[in-house]
C-alpha positions in Angstrom: 190.4 73.7 127.9 190.5 77.2 126.4 187.2 76.5 124.5 185.6 75.4 127.8 186.8 78.5 129.6 185.5 80.7 126.7 182.1 79.0 126.8 181.9 79.7 130.6 182.7 83.3 130.1 180.1 83.7 127.3 177.4 82.0 129.4 178.3 84.2 132.4 178.0 87.3 130.2 174.6 86.2 128.9 173.4 85.3 132.4 174.6 88.7 133.7 172.9 90.6 130.9 169.7 88.6 131.3 169.7 89.3 135.0 170.4 92.9 134.4 167.4 93.2 132.1 165.2 91.4 134.6 166.4 93.8 137.3 165.2 96.7 135.0 161.7 95.4 135.0 159.3 97.8 136.7 156.3 96.7 138.7 153.1 98.5 137.9 151.9 98.5 141.5 155.1 100.2 142.5 154.6 102.9 139.9 151.1 103.5 141.2 152.4 103.7 144.8 155.0 106.4 144.0 152.5 108.3 141.9 150.0 108.3 144.7 152.6 109.5 147.2 153.7 112.3 144.9 150.1 113.4 144.0 149.1 113.4 147.7 152.1 115.4 148.8 151.4 117.9 146.1 147.8 118.3 147.0 148.8 118.8 150.6 151.3 121.5 149.6 149.3 122.9 146.7 149.0 126.5 148.1 152.7 126.7 149.2 155.1 129.0 147.5 158.0 127.6 145.6 160.6 129.3 143.4 159.0 132.7 143.9 157.6 134.5 146.9 154.0 134.5 145.9 151.7 131.6 145.6 150.7 130.6 142.0 147.1 131.4 141.0 145.1 128.2 140.6 144.6 128.9 136.9 148.3 129.9 136.3 150.2 127.8 133.8 152.3 126.3 136.6 149.2 124.7 138.1 147.8 124.0 134.6 150.7 121.8 133.9 150.2 120.1 137.3 146.6 119.4 136.3 147.6 117.8 133.0 149.5 115.2 134.9 147.0 115.0 137.8 144.1 114.2 135.6 146.1 111.3 134.1 146.7 110.0 137.7 143.0 110.5 138.6 142.1 108.1 135.8 144.4 105.5 137.3 143.6 106.0 141.0 141.4 103.6 143.0 139.0 106.3 144.1 137.6 109.7 142.9 139.5 111.8 145.4 141.7 113.4 142.6 138.8 114.0 140.2 136.9 115.7 143.0 139.9 117.9 143.8 140.2 118.9 140.1 136.4 119.5 139.9 136.5 121.8 142.9 139.1 123.9 141.2 137.0 124.2 138.0 133.9 125.0 140.0 135.6 127.6 142.1 136.7 129.5 138.9 133.5 128.9 136.8 135.5 126.8 134.3 137.2 129.9 132.9 140.6 130.1 131.4 143.1 132.5 133.0 143.1 136.3 132.5 145.1 136.9 129.3 143.0 136.3 126.2 145.8 135.2 123.7 148.6 134.1 125.9 149.2 130.4 125.6 150.1 130.0 129.3 146.7 131.0 130.3 145.1 128.4 128.1 146.8 125.4 129.9 144.1 124.8 132.4 141.7 124.1 129.5 143.4 120.7 129.0 142.1 119.6 132.4 138.7 121.1 131.9 138.2 119.1 128.7 139.3 115.9 130.3 136.8 116.4 133.1 134.1 117.1 130.4 135.0 113.8 128.8 134.4 112.0 132.1 131.3 113.9 133.3 129.7 115.1 130.1 128.8 118.4 131.7 128.8 121.2 129.1 129.6 123.9 131.6 133.1 122.4 132.0 134.0 123.0 128.4 131.8 125.8 127.1 133.9 128.8 128.4 137.0 127.4 126.7 135.1 127.0 123.4 133.9 130.6 123.6 137.4 131.8 124.4 138.9 130.0 121.4 136.1 131.1 119.1 137.0 134.7 119.9 140.7 134.1 119.1 139.8 132.5 115.8 137.5 135.5 114.9 140.1 138.0 116.1 143.5 136.4 115.4 146.6 138.2 116.7 148.5 140.1 114.0 151.8 140.1 116.0 155.0 138.9 114.5 157.0 136.1 116.3 160.0 138.2 116.9 160.7 138.7 120.6 160.8 142.5 120.6 157.6 143.1 118.7 154.6 144.5 120.5 152.2 141.9 122.0 154.7 139.2 120.8 153.4 136.6 123.2 149.9 136.8 121.8 151.3 134.2 119.4 153.3 131.1 120.2 156.8 132.6 119.9 158.4 130.7 122.7 158.6 126.9 122.7 156.9 126.4 126.1 153.7 127.6 124.4 153.5 124.4 122.3 152.6 122.5 125.4 150.3 125.0 126.9 147.8 125.9 124.1 147.9 123.5 121.1 146.6 120.4 123.0 143.5 122.4 124.0 142.8 123.1 120.3 143.4 119.5 119.4 141.0 118.3 122.1 138.3 120.7 121.0 138.7 119.4 117.4 138.4 115.8 118.6 135.4 116.4 120.7 133.4 118.7 118.4 134.6 117.3 115.1 135.0 120.8 113.8 138.1 121.1 111.6 138.5 124.9 112.2 140.1 124.2 115.6 142.7 121.9 114.1 143.4 124.1 111.1 144.0 127.2 113.3 146.3 125.3 115.7 148.4 123.6 112.9 148.9 126.9 111.1 150.2 128.5 114.3 152.3 125.4 115.3 153.9 125.4 111.9 154.8 129.1 112.1 156.4 128.5 115.5 158.3 125.5 114.3 159.6 127.3 111.2 160.8 130.0 113.5 162.3 128.1 116.5 163.2 124.5 115.4 166.8 123.8 114.6 166.9 121.3 111.8 170.5 120.4 112.4 170.1 119.5 116.1 166.4 118.6 116.1 165.5 120.7 119.1 163.7 124.0 119.6 165.2 127.2 120.8 163.3 128.6 123.8 162.7 131.8 121.8 164.3 134.1 119.3 166.9 135.5 121.8 168.6 132.1 122.1 169.1 131.5 118.4 172.3 133.5 118.3 173.7 132.5 121.7 176.2 129.8 122.7 176.7 128.4 126.2 180.3 127.0 126.7 180.5 126.7 122.9 177.2 124.8 122.5 173.9 125.9 121.2 171.4 126.6 123.9 168.6 124.1 123.9 166.8 124.3 127.3 165.8 120.9 128.7 162.4 121.9 130.1 161.6 124.0 127.1 162.1 121.0 124.8 160.3 118.9 127.4 157.3 121.2 127.0 157.4 120.6 123.2 157.9 116.9 123.4 155.1 116.3 125.8 152.9 118.7 123.9 153.4 116.7 120.7 152.2 113.6 122.5 149.2 115.4 123.9 148.3 116.6 120.5 148.8 113.3 118.7 146.6 111.6 121.3 143.7 113.6 119.8 144.4 112.8 116.1 143.8 109.9 113.8 147.2 108.2 113.3 146.4 107.9 109.6 145.8 111.6 109.1 148.3 113.9 107.5 148.1 116.1 110.6 149.2 113.3 112.9 152.1 112.4 110.5 153.3 116.0 110.6 153.6 116.0 114.4 155.0 112.5 114.4 157.8 113.5 112.1 159.0 116.2 114.6 158.5 113.8 117.5 160.7 111.1 116.0 163.5 113.5 115.2 163.5 114.7 118.8 163.3 111.2 120.2 166.3 110.0 118.2 168.4 112.9 119.5 167.2 112.5 123.1 168.3 108.8 123.0 171.8 110.0 122.0 172.3 112.6 124.7 170.7 111.0 127.8 173.2 111.2 130.7 174.6 108.0 132.3 172.5 108.8 135.4 169.3 108.7 133.4 168.3 112.4 133.3 168.9 114.9 130.6 171.1 117.9 131.2 169.5 121.3 131.7 171.3 122.5 128.5 170.7 119.5 126.4 174.0 119.6 124.5 176.0 120.7 127.6 176.2 117.7 129.9 179.8 118.6 131.0 178.7 122.0 132.2 175.3 121.1 133.8 175.8 117.9 135.8 173.0 118.6 138.2 169.9 116.5 137.7 166.7 118.2 136.6 163.4 116.4 136.8 160.8 118.5 135.0 162.3 118.4 131.6 163.5 114.8 132.1 160.1 113.6 133.3 158.5 115.0 130.1 161.1 113.1 128.0 160.4 109.9 129.9 156.7 110.5 129.3 157.1 111.1 125.6 159.5 108.2 125.0 157.3 105.7 127.0 154.3 106.9 125.0 156.2 106.2 121.8 156.9 102.6 122.8 153.3 102.1 124.0 151.9 103.4 120.8 154.2 101.5 118.5 155.9 104.5 117.0 159.3 103.8 118.7 161.2 100.5 118.7 161.0 99.0 122.2 164.4 97.3 121.7 166.0 100.7 121.0 164.3 102.9 123.5 163.2 100.8 126.5 166.5 100.9 128.3 166.6 104.7 128.2 163.0 104.9 129.4 163.6 102.6 132.3 166.8 104.4 133.3 165.0 107.7 133.1 162.1 106.6 135.2 164.3 105.1 137.8 166.3 108.3 138.0 163.1 110.4 138.4 161.7 108.1 141.1 165.0 108.3 142.9 164.6 112.0 143.3 161.3 111.7 145.2 161.7 112.2 148.9 160.3 109.8 151.5 157.4 112.3 152.0 156.6 112.4 148.3 158.1 115.6 147.2 159.8 115.5 143.7 163.2 117.2 144.1 165.6 118.7 141.5 162.9 120.7 139.7 164.4 123.7 138.1 162.6 126.9 139.2 160.7 129.1 136.8 162.9 130.3 134.0 163.7 130.3 130.3 167.1 128.8 130.1 169.5 126.3 131.7 170.2 127.1 135.4 170.2 125.4 138.8 168.2 122.8 140.6 168.3 121.4 144.2 167.2 118.2 145.9 165.0 120.1 148.3 163.3 122.4 145.8 160.2 121.5 143.7 157.5 123.1 141.6 154.0 122.1 140.7 154.7 121.7 137.0 157.5 119.2 137.9 154.9 117.1 139.7 152.6 117.3 136.6 155.5 116.1 134.4 156.3 113.2 136.8 152.6 112.0 136.9 152.4 112.2 133.1 155.6 110.0 132.9 154.2 107.6 135.5 151.0 107.1 133.5 152.9 105.8 130.5 155.4 103.8 132.5 152.5 102.1 134.2 151.1 101.1 130.8 154.5 100.1 129.4 154.9 97.5 132.1 151.4 96.0 131.9 149.3 98.2 134.2 145.6 98.2 133.4 
């Protein structure tokens, strides 16, 4: 009798677990629906102000990060509405990067320009970015990476920069076949990593100032800052031969971060604004977390992460992000512009959060069979 009862319990547990896994399955058409809703809401509110009083310039890094995700959505959408919207932005600004010559933030929009060049094969979309980067290579910044040095942000001395500029260099390398773009980028990326990557915790400090700080007794690893890096690694590796030594360099960092991210995901599915400080930052934050979902789903889709180990975390993360989208299509709980853990609210958003969400959706869609 005891054996029969035990068998029933085991069968029930297996049934419940199987049903739970089935319940976690995500339908590709539902992913597209919510991505479209979020993209449409953002376009309608594109010129609204968010965490600061002034509206972002169309070529500002905030919008550049939006375009990185929007162009991924444009490739999935059922019409050219989103490509046309992005083309209009490029045409209105003569396909120029933003105003600061060396600053990584002002290179971000180049990622969108190059993706549009890939689709339309129109040289004017990419030529200004090439000329801009040719100048940098011929006149490289001599600044140190220390935060207090003059012109310190002329180099990538804050971790956000690793999302903004390096993928543009990688794209130029891939399209032109010219090694010089890749060599320059990797030399600078390695310098930043040597300066800001914590080998013990496998995360990046936002910049030099945080290397000596503690927050409630824990090291300060900002979620969105590391989200910038994690997504940037993916966007770089997408441009490289997986058998190349350069790809393997980035993959090694990526895997270290992925392993740690799996360990510290919150029960709710997001990641804390201070990655090691869940107890002190319980509020959800969707920009950093969306980038982590994007990167982890990419790893599964490209066979570099074990699906058995990572899929539950990815599903939980995506469901959490989708749960913070309002009925109108606004992504809530996006932390305002900053450089460290802080606050987020359900009725506050930012364009870069939308970009991160759309990037995440593009890989979730593939992960569950979307074509």
